[in-house]
N, CA, C, O and the ligand as a Tripos MOL2 file, in Angstrom:
@<TRIPOS>MOLECULE
protein
  217   215    55     0     0
PROTEIN
NO_CHARGES

@<TRIPOS>ATOM
      1 N         277.1740  234.4130  177.2300 N.3       1 MET1
      2 CA        277.1880  233.0050  176.8260 C.3       1 MET1
      3 C         276.8980  232.1070  178.0260 C.2       1 MET1
      4 O         277.3200  232.3730  179.1510 O.2       1 MET1
      5 N         276.1730  231.0480  177.7440 N.am      2 ALA2
      6 CA        275.8670  230.0900  178.7980 C.3       2 ALA2
      7 C         275.9070  228.6900  178.2220 C.2       2 ALA2
      8 O         275.7010  228.4850  177.0260 O.2       2 ALA2
      9 N         276.1690  227.7500  179.0730 N.am      3 THR3
     10 CA        276.2150  226.3620  178.6310 C.3       3 THR3
     11 C         274.9040  225.6800  178.9720 C.2       3 THR3
     12 O         274.4280  225.7460  180.1050 O.2       3 THR3
     13 N         274.3350  225.0290  177.9850 N.am      4 TYR4
     14 CA        273.1030  224.2990  178.1810 C.3       4 TYR4
     15 C         273.3530  222.8200  177.9490 C.2       4 TYR4
     16 O         274.0610  222.4220  177.0230 O.2       4 TYR4
     17 N         272.7590  222.0260  178.8080 N.am      5 GLU5
     18 CA        272.8980  220.5800  178.7030 C.3       5 GLU5
     19 C         271.6770  220.0090  177.9860 C.2       5 GLU5
     20 O         270.5380  220.3820  178.2640 O.2       5 GLU5
     21 N         271.9440  219.1060  177.0680 N.am      6 TYR6
     22 CA        270.8500  218.4910  176.3240 C.3       6 TYR6
     23 C         270.9700  216.9800  176.3380 C.2       6 TYR6
     24 O         272.0560  216.4180  176.4820 O.2       6 TYR6
     25 N         269.8210  216.3390  176.1840 N.am      7 LEU7
     26 CA        269.7780  214.8920  176.0590 C.3       7 LEU7
     27 C         268.9560  214.5490  174.8250 C.2       7 LEU7
     28 O         267.8160  214.9890  174.6720 O.2       7 LEU7
     29 N         269.5550  213.7610  173.9590 N.am      8 CYS8
     30 CA        268.8470  213.3230  172.7620 C.3       8 CYS8
     31 C         267.9480  212.1470  173.1250 C.2       8 CYS8
     32 O         268.4010  211.1630  173.7100 O.2       8 CYS8
     33 N         266.6850  212.2590  172.7760 N.am      9 GLU9
     34 CA        265.7470  211.1770  173.0760 C.3       9 GLU9
     35 C         265.8660  210.0390  172.0750 C.2       9 GLU9
     36 O         265.3970  208.9280  172.3220 O.2       9 GLU9
     37 N         266.4820  210.3180  170.9710 N.am     10 GLY10
     38 CA        266.6460  209.3030  169.9400 C.3      10 GLY10
     39 C         267.7270  208.3010  170.2860 C.2      10 GLY10
     40 O         267.5030  207.0920  170.2340 O.2      10 GLY10
     41 N         268.9060  208.8050  170.6400 N.am     11 CYS11
     42 CA        270.0300  207.9090  170.8850 C.3      11 CYS11
     43 C         270.5740  208.0270  172.3060 C.2      11 CYS11
     44 O         271.5830  207.4070  172.6400 O.2      11 CYS11
     45 N         269.9130  208.8130  173.1340 N.am     12 LYS12
     46 CA        270.2870  209.0050  174.5460 C.3      12 LYS12
     47 C         271.6800  209.6310  174.7160 C.2      12 LYS12
     48 O         272.3410  209.4590  175.7400 O.2      12 LYS12
     49 N         272.0780  210.3300  173.7210 N.am     13 HIS13
     50 CA        273.3780  210.9920  173.7800 C.3      13 HIS13
     51 C         273.2340  212.3150  174.5230 C.2      13 HIS13
     52 O         272.3400  213.1140  174.2420 O.2      13 HIS13
     53 N         274.1320  212.5220  175.4720 N.am     14 GLN14
     54 CA        274.1160  213.7700  176.2270 C.3      14 GLN14
     55 C         275.1990  214.6860  175.7080 C.2      14 GLN14
     56 O         276.3240  214.2570  175.4510 O.2      14 GLN14
     57 N         274.8610  215.9250  175.5600 N.am     15 PHE15
     58 CA        275.8420  216.8790  175.0760 C.3      15 PHE15
     59 C         275.5250  218.2630  175.6330 C.2      15 PHE15
     60 O         274.4150  218.5350  176.0900 O.2      15 PHE15
     61 N         276.5050  219.0980  175.5800 N.am     16 SER16
     62 CA        276.2820  220.4610  176.0380 C.3      16 SER16
     63 C         276.5640  221.4280  174.9020 C.2      16 SER16
     64 O         277.3720  221.1670  174.0110 O.2      16 SER16
     65 N         275.8820  222.5290  174.9660 N.am     17 LEU17
     66 CA        275.9420  223.4990  173.8920 C.3      17 LEU17
     67 C         276.1480  224.8770  174.4940 C.2      17 LEU17
     68 O         275.4900  225.2550  175.4630 O.2      17 LEU17
     69 N         277.0510  225.6010  173.9160 N.am     18 VAL18
     70 CA        277.2700  226.9680  174.3730 C.3      18 VAL18
     71 C         276.4540  227.8990  173.4770 C.2      18 VAL18
     72 O         276.6490  227.9490  172.2620 O.2      18 VAL18
     73 N         275.5570  228.6150  174.0910 N.am     19 GLN19
     74 CA        274.7000  229.5260  173.3360 C.3      19 GLN19
     75 C         274.6460  230.8710  174.0210 C.2      19 GLN19
     76 O         274.8770  231.0000  175.2230 O.2      19 GLN19
     77 N         274.3400  231.8430  173.2340 N.am     20 ARG20
     78 CA        274.0450  233.1410  173.8190 C.3      20 ARG20
     79 C         272.6580  233.0690  174.4340 C.2      20 ARG20
     80 O         271.7850  232.3560  173.9400 O.2      20 ARG20
     81 N         272.4640  233.7990  175.4960 N.am     21 ILE21
     82 CA        271.1720  233.7560  176.1710 C.3      21 ILE21
     83 C         270.0710  234.2000  175.2240 C.2      21 ILE21
     84 O         268.9680  233.6540  175.2590 O.2      21 ILE21
     85 N         270.3500  235.1670  174.3930 N.am     22 SER22
     86 CA        269.3580  235.6540  173.4300 C.3      22 SER22
     87 C         269.0780  234.6320  172.3370 C.2      22 SER22
     88 O         268.0230  234.6550  171.7040 O.2      22 SER22
     89 N         270.0250  233.7470  172.1270 N.am     23 GLU23
     90 CA        269.8990  232.7270  171.0930 C.3      23 GLU23
     91 C         269.1180  231.5230  171.5920 C.2      23 GLU23
     92 O         268.4670  230.8190  170.8200 O.2      23 GLU23
     93 N         269.1940  231.3040  172.8770 N.am     24 HIS24
     94 CA        268.6260  230.1090  173.4810 C.3      24 HIS24
     95 C         267.1110  230.0650  173.3010 C.2      24 HIS24
     96 O         266.4020  231.0320  173.5820 O.2      24 HIS24
     97 N         266.6390  228.9150  172.8260 N.am     25 GLY25
     98 CA        265.2150  228.7400  172.6360 C.3      25 GLY25
     99 C         264.7500  229.1370  171.2520 C.2      25 GLY25
    100 O         263.6370  228.8000  170.8500 O.2      25 GLY25
    101 N         265.5790  229.8410  170.5260 N.am     26 LYS26
    102 CA        265.2120  230.2640  169.1720 C.3      26 LYS26
    103 C         265.7650  229.3080  168.1310 C.2      26 LYS26
    104 O         265.1190  228.9890  167.1330 O.2      26 LYS26
    105 N         266.9670  228.8710  168.3970 N.am     27 LYS27
    106 CA        267.6100  227.9600  167.4560 C.3      27 LYS27
    107 C         267.1750  226.5340  167.7260 C.2      27 LYS27
    108 O         267.0000  226.1230  168.8730 O.2      27 LYS27
    109 N         267.0040  225.7920  166.6480 N.am     28 LYS28
    110 CA        266.6850  224.3710  166.7990 C.3      28 LYS28
    111 C         267.9570  223.6230  167.1400 C.2      28 LYS28
    112 O         268.9910  223.7710  166.4890 O.2      28 LYS28
    113 N         267.8490  222.8260  168.1680 N.am     29 VAL29
    114 CA        268.9990  222.0570  168.5920 C.3      29 VAL29
    115 C         268.9100  220.6670  167.9880 C.2      29 VAL29
    116 O         267.8810  219.9970  168.0790 O.2      29 VAL29
    117 N         269.9860  220.2530  167.3820 N.am     30 THR30
    118 CA        270.0250  218.9030  166.8310 C.3      30 THR30
    119 C         271.1310  218.1110  167.5080 C.2      30 THR30
    120 O         272.1600  218.6580  167.9040 O.2      30 THR30
    121 N         270.8990  216.8290  167.6290 N.am     31 CYS31
    122 CA        271.8750  215.9430  168.2380 C.3      31 CYS31
    123 C         273.1070  215.8320  167.3350 C.2      31 CYS31
    124 O         272.9720  215.5680  166.1400 O.2      31 CYS31
    125 N         274.2880  216.0290  167.8830 N.am     32 PRO32
    126 CA        275.5010  215.9290  167.0630 C.3      32 PRO32
    127 C         275.8260  214.4980  166.6510 C.2      32 PRO32
    128 O         276.6310  214.2730  165.7480 O.2      32 PRO32
    129 N         275.2080  213.5520  167.3030 N.am     33 LYS33
    130 CA        275.5170  212.1520  167.0370 C.3      33 LYS33
    131 C         274.6130  211.5710  165.9530 C.2      33 LYS33
    132 O         275.0940  211.0010  164.9730 O.2      33 LYS33
    133 N         273.3070  211.7170  166.1340 N.am     34 CYS34
    134 CA        272.3700  211.1060  165.1880 C.3      34 CYS34
    135 C         271.6190  212.1410  164.3580 C.2      34 CYS34
    136 O         270.8020  211.7890  163.5070 O.2      34 CYS34
    137 N         271.8980  213.4120  164.6080 N.am     35 LYS35
    138 CA        271.2540  214.5340  163.9000 C.3      35 LYS35
    139 C         269.7540  214.6020  164.1540 C.2      35 LYS35
    140 O         269.0070  215.2340  163.4070 O.2      35 LYS35
    141 N         269.3390  213.9470  165.2090 N.am     36 GLY36
    142 CA        267.9240  213.9670  165.5490 C.3      36 GLY36
    143 C         267.5180  215.2970  166.1620 C.2      36 GLY36
    144 O         268.3440  216.0360  166.6960 O.2      36 GLY36
    145 N         266.2380  215.5780  166.0720 N.am     37 THR37
    146 CA        265.7420  216.8440  166.6090 C.3      37 THR37
    147 C         264.9570  216.6480  167.9000 C.2      37 THR37
    148 O         264.4910  217.6150  168.5020 O.2      37 THR37
    149 N         264.8160  215.4090  168.3190 N.am     38 LYS38
    150 CA        264.1280  215.1440  169.5870 C.3      38 LYS38
    151 C         265.1140  215.3180  170.7280 C.2      38 LYS38
    152 O         265.6190  214.3540  171.3030 O.2      38 LYS38
    153 N         265.3630  216.5500  171.0280 N.am     39 VAL39
    154 CA        266.3900  216.8700  172.0060 C.3      39 VAL39
    155 C         265.7400  217.6100  173.1680 C.2      39 VAL39
    156 O         264.9950  218.5740  172.9930 O.2      39 VAL39
    157 N         266.0490  217.1250  174.3420 N.am     40 LYS40
    158 CA        265.4660  217.7000  175.5560 C.3      40 LYS40
    159 C         266.5370  218.4540  176.3130 C.2      40 LYS40
    160 O         267.6830  218.0150  176.4010 O.2      40 LYS40
    161 N         266.1600  219.5670  176.8450 N.am     41 GLN41
    162 CA        267.1300  220.3010  177.6330 C.3      41 GLN41
    163 C         267.1680  219.7690  179.0560 C.2      41 GLN41
    164 O         266.1360  219.5360  179.6850 O.2      41 GLN41
    165 N         268.3660  219.5880  179.5340 N.am     42 GLN42
    166 CA        268.5600  219.1280  180.9030 C.3      42 GLN42
    167 C         268.7480  220.3480  181.8040 C.2      42 GLN42
    168 O         269.2250  221.3970  181.3730 O.2      42 GLN42
    169 N         268.3670  220.1800  183.0340 N.am     43 ILE43
    170 CA        268.6110  221.2610  183.9790 C.3      43 ILE43
    171 C         270.0750  221.1990  184.3970 C.2      43 ILE43
    172 O         270.5920  220.1610  184.8120 O.2      43 ILE43
    173 N         270.6990  222.3220  184.2730 N.am     44 SER44
    174 CA        272.1240  222.3840  184.5480 C.3      44 SER44
    175 C         272.4350  222.0050  185.9900 C.2      44 SER44
    176 O         271.7830  222.4500  186.9340 O.2      44 SER44
    177 N         273.4440  221.1760  186.1200 N.am     45 LEU45
    178 CA        273.8450  220.7320  187.4520 C.3      45 LEU45
    179 C         274.4120  221.8710  188.2850 C.2      45 LEU45
    180 O         274.3530  221.8560  189.5150 O.2      45 LEU45
    181 N         274.9480  222.8310  187.6080 N.am     46 PHE46
    182 CA        275.5460  223.9620  188.3130 C.3      46 PHE46
    183 C         274.4950  224.7580  189.0720 C.2      46 PHE46
    184 O         274.7370  225.2770  190.1620 O.2      46 PHE46
    185 N         273.3210  224.8350  188.4600 N.am     47 GLN47
    186 CA        272.2660  225.6190  189.0760 C.3      47 GLN47
    187 C         271.5330  224.8310  190.1520 C.2      47 GLN47
    188 O         270.9680  225.4000  191.0850 O.2      47 GLN47
    189 N         271.5530  223.5150  190.0040 N.am     48 VAL48
    190 CA        270.8040  222.6710  190.9230 C.3      48 VAL48
    191 C         271.5440  222.4690  192.2370 C.2      48 VAL48
    192 O         270.9450  222.3290  193.3030 O.2      48 VAL48
    193 N         272.8500  222.4600  192.1250 N.am     49 LYS49
    194 CA        273.6790  222.2220  193.3120 C.3      49 LYS49
    195 C         273.3960  223.2300  194.4250 C.2      49 LYS49
    196 O         273.4660  224.4440  194.2290 O.2      49 LYS49
    197 N         273.0870  222.7060  195.5540 N.am     50 THR50
    198 CA        272.8720  223.5770  196.7040 C.3      50 THR50
    199 C         273.8030  223.1210  197.8250 C.2      50 THR50
    200 O         274.1420  221.9430  197.9360 O.2      50 THR50
    201 N         274.1850  224.0330  198.6060 N.am     51 SER51
    202 CA        275.0760  223.6630  199.7020 C.3      51 SER51
    203 C         274.2580  223.2000  200.8930 C.2      51 SER51
    204 O         273.5220  223.9630  201.5190 O.2      51 SER51
    205 N         274.4140  221.9420  201.1730 N.am     52 ARG52
    206 CA        273.6710  221.3610  202.2900 C.3      52 ARG52
    207 C         274.5820  221.2240  203.4950 C.2      52 ARG52
    208 O         275.7480  220.8410  203.3950 O.2      52 ARG52
    209 N         274.0190  221.5430  204.6000 N.am     53 LYS53
    210 CA        274.7890  221.3690  205.8360 C.3      53 LYS53
    211 C         274.1010  220.3010  206.6690 C.2      53 LYS53
    212 O         272.9560  220.4730  207.0870 O.2      53 LYS53
    213 N         274.7830  219.2210  206.9030 N.am     54 SER54
    214 CA        274.1730  218.1630  207.6950 C.3      54 SER54
    215 C         275.1080  217.6840  208.7820 C.2      54 SER54
    216 O         274.7540  216.7890  209.5500 O.2      54 SER54
    217 ZN        270.9400  211.4950  169.0310 Zn       55 ZN55
@<TRIPOS>BOND
     1     1     2 1
     2     2     3 1
     3     3     4 2
     4     3     5 am
     5     5     6 1
     6     6     7 1
     7     7     8 2
     8     7     9 am
     9     9    10 1
    10    10    11 1
    11    11    12 2
    12    11    13 am
    13    13    14 1
    14    14    15 1
    15    15    16 2
    16    15    17 am
    17    17    18 1
    18    18    19 1
    19    19    20 2
    20    19    21 am
    21    21    22 1
    22    22    23 1
    23    23    24 2
    24    23    25 am
    25    25    26 1
    26    26    27 1
    27    27    28 2
    28    27    29 am
    29    29    30 1
    30    30    31 1
    31    31    32 2
    32    31    33 am
    33    33    34 1
    34    34    35 1
    35    35    36 2
    36    35    37 am
    37    37    38 1
    38    38    39 1
    39    39    40 2
    40    39    41 am
    41    41    42 1
    42    42    43 1
    43    43    44 2
    44    43    45 am
    45    45    46 1
    46    46    47 1
    47    47    48 2
    48    47    49 am
    49    49    50 1
    50    50    51 1
    51    51    52 2
    52    51    53 am
    53    53    54 1
    54    54    55 1
    55    55    56 2
    56    55    57 am
    57    57    58 1
    58    58    59 1
    59    59    60 2
    60    59    61 am
    61    61    62 1
    62    62    63 1
    63    63    64 2
    64    63    65 am
    65    65    66 1
    66    66    67 1
    67    67    68 2
    68    67    69 am
    69    69    70 1
    70    70    71 1
    71    71    72 2
    72    71    73 am
    73    73    74 1
    74    74    75 1
    75    75    76 2
    76    75    77 am
    77    77    78 1
    78    78    79 1
    79    79    80 2
    80    79    81 am
    81    81    82 1
    82    82    83 1
    83    83    84 2
    84    83    85 am
    85    85    86 1
    86    86    87 1
    87    87    88 2
    88    87    89 am
    89    89    90 1
    90    90    91 1
    91    91    92 2
    92    91    93 am
    93    93    94 1
    94    94    95 1
    95    95    96 2
    96    95    97 am
    97    97    98 1
    98    98    99 1
    99    99   100 2
   100    99   101 am
   101   101   102 1
   102   102   103 1
   103   103   104 2
   104   103   105 am
   105   105   106 1
   106   106   107 1
   107   107   108 2
   108   107   109 am
   109   109   110 1
   110   110   111 1
   111   111   112 2
   112   111   113 am
   113   113   114 1
   114   114   115 1
   115   115   116 2
   116   115   117 am
   117   117   118 1
   118   118   119 1
   119   119   120 2
   120   119   121 am
   121   121   122 1
   122   122   123 1
   123   123   124 2
   124   123   125 am
   125   125   126 1
   126   126   127 1
   127   127   128 2
   128   127   129 am
   129   129   130 1
   130   130   131 1
   131   131   132 2
   132   131   133 am
   133   133   134 1
   134   134   135 1
   135   135   136 2
   136   135   137 am
   137   137   138 1
   138   138   139 1
   139   139   140 2
   140   139   141 am
   141   141   142 1
   142   142   143 1
   143   143   144 2
   144   143   145 am
   145   145   146 1
   146   146   147 1
   147   147   148 2
   148   147   149 am
   149   149   150 1
   150   150   151 1
   151   151   152 2
   152   151   153 am
   153   153   154 1
   154   154   155 1
   155   155   156 2
   156   155   157 am
   157   157   158 1
   158   158   159 1
   159   159   160 2
   160   159   161 am
   161   161   162 1
   162   162   163 1
   163   163   164 2
   164   163   165 am
   165   165   166 1
   166   166   167 1
   167   167   168 2
   168   167   169 am
   169   169   170 1
   170   170   171 1
   171   171   172 2
   172   171   173 am
   173   173   174 1
   174   174   175 1
   175   175   176 2
   176   175   177 am
   177   177   178 1
   178   178   179 1
   179   179   180 2
   180   179   181 am
   181   181   182 1
   182   182   183 1
   183   183   184 2
   184   183   185 am
   185   185   186 1
   186   186   187 1
   187   187   188 2
   188   187   189 am
   189   189   190 1
   190   190   191 1
   191   191   192 2
   192   191   193 am
   193   193   194 1
   194   194   195 1
   195   195   196 2
   196   195   197 am
   197   197   198 1
   198   198   199 1
   199   199   200 2
   200   199   201 am
   201   201   202 1
   202   202   203 1
   203   203   204 2
   204   203   205 am
   205   205   206 1
   206   206   207 1
   207   207   208 2
   208   207   209 am
   209   209   210 1
   210   210   211 1
   211   211   212 2
   212   211   213 am
   213   213   214 1
   214   214   215 1
   215   215   216 2
@<TRIPOS>SUBSTRUCTURE
     1 MET1         2 RESIDUE 1 A MET
     2 ALA2         6 RESIDUE 1 A ALA
     3 THR3        10 RESIDUE 1 A THR
     4 TYR4        14 RESIDUE 1 A TYR
     5 GLU5        18 RESIDUE 1 A GLU
     6 TYR6        22 RESIDUE 1 A TYR
     7 LEU7        26 RESIDUE 1 A LEU
     8 CYS8        30 RESIDUE 1 A CYS
     9 GLU9        34 RESIDUE 1 A GLU
    10 GLY10       38 RESIDUE 1 A GLY
    11 CYS11       42 RESIDUE 1 A CYS
    12 LYS12       46 RESIDUE 1 A LYS
    13 HIS13       50 RESIDUE 1 A HIS
    14 GLN14       54 RESIDUE 1 A GLN
    15 PHE15       58 RESIDUE 1 A PHE
    16 SER16       62 RESIDUE 1 A SER
    17 LEU17       66 RESIDUE 1 A LEU
    18 VAL18       70 RESIDUE 1 A VAL
    19 GLN19       74 RESIDUE 1 A GLN
    20 ARG20       78 RESIDUE 1 A ARG
    21 ILE21       82 RESIDUE 1 A ILE
    22 SER22       86 RESIDUE 1 A SER
    23 GLU23       90 RESIDUE 1 A GLU
    24 HIS24       94 RESIDUE 1 A HIS
    25 GLY25       98 RESIDUE 1 A GLY
    26 LYS26      102 RESIDUE 1 A LYS
    27 LYS27      106 RESIDUE 1 A LYS
    28 LYS28      110 RESIDUE 1 A LYS
    29 VAL29      114 RESIDUE 1 A VAL
    30 THR30      118 RESIDUE 1 A THR
    31 CYS31      122 RESIDUE 1 A CYS
    32 PRO32      126 RESIDUE 1 A PRO
    33 LYS33      130 RESIDUE 1 A LYS
    34 CYS34      134 RESIDUE 1 A CYS
    35 LYS35      138 RESIDUE 1 A LYS
    36 GLY36      142 RESIDUE 1 A GLY
    37 THR37      146 RESIDUE 1 A THR
    38 LYS38      150 RESIDUE 1 A LYS
    39 VAL39      154 RESIDUE 1 A VAL
    40 LYS40      158 RESIDUE 1 A LYS
    41 GLN41      162 RESIDUE 1 A GLN
    42 GLN42      166 RESIDUE 1 A GLN
    43 ILE43      170 RESIDUE 1 A ILE
    44 SER44      174 RESIDUE 1 A SER
    45 LEU45      178 RESIDUE 1 A LEU
    46 PHE46      182 RESIDUE 1 A PHE
    47 GLN47      186 RESIDUE 1 A GLN
    48 VAL48      190 RESIDUE 1 A VAL
    49 LYS49      194 RESIDUE 1 A LYS
    50 THR50      198 RESIDUE 1 A THR
    51 SER51      202 RESIDUE 1 A SER
    52 ARG52      206 RESIDUE 1 A ARG
    53 LYS53      210 RESIDUE 1 A LYS
    54 SER54      214 RESIDUE 1 A SER
    55 ZN55       217 GROUP 0 **** ****
C-alpha cells in the first residue's frame, strides 16, 4: 500500500488516497468533494524531500 496525493482541478481540493501499487493508475480517481474526475496526481512530498547540508 502507498499513499498518493491528488489535486482536483475542478475545486482545487487536495486529498490523499491509499492504494495498492498494483491498483494505482488503473482505477479512476474521483474528487471526494465535487466528484469530479479532473484529478491530478501530486508528487509525494516524502519522495521529494532531500537532505540538504548547507
Ligand atoms: Zn473537486
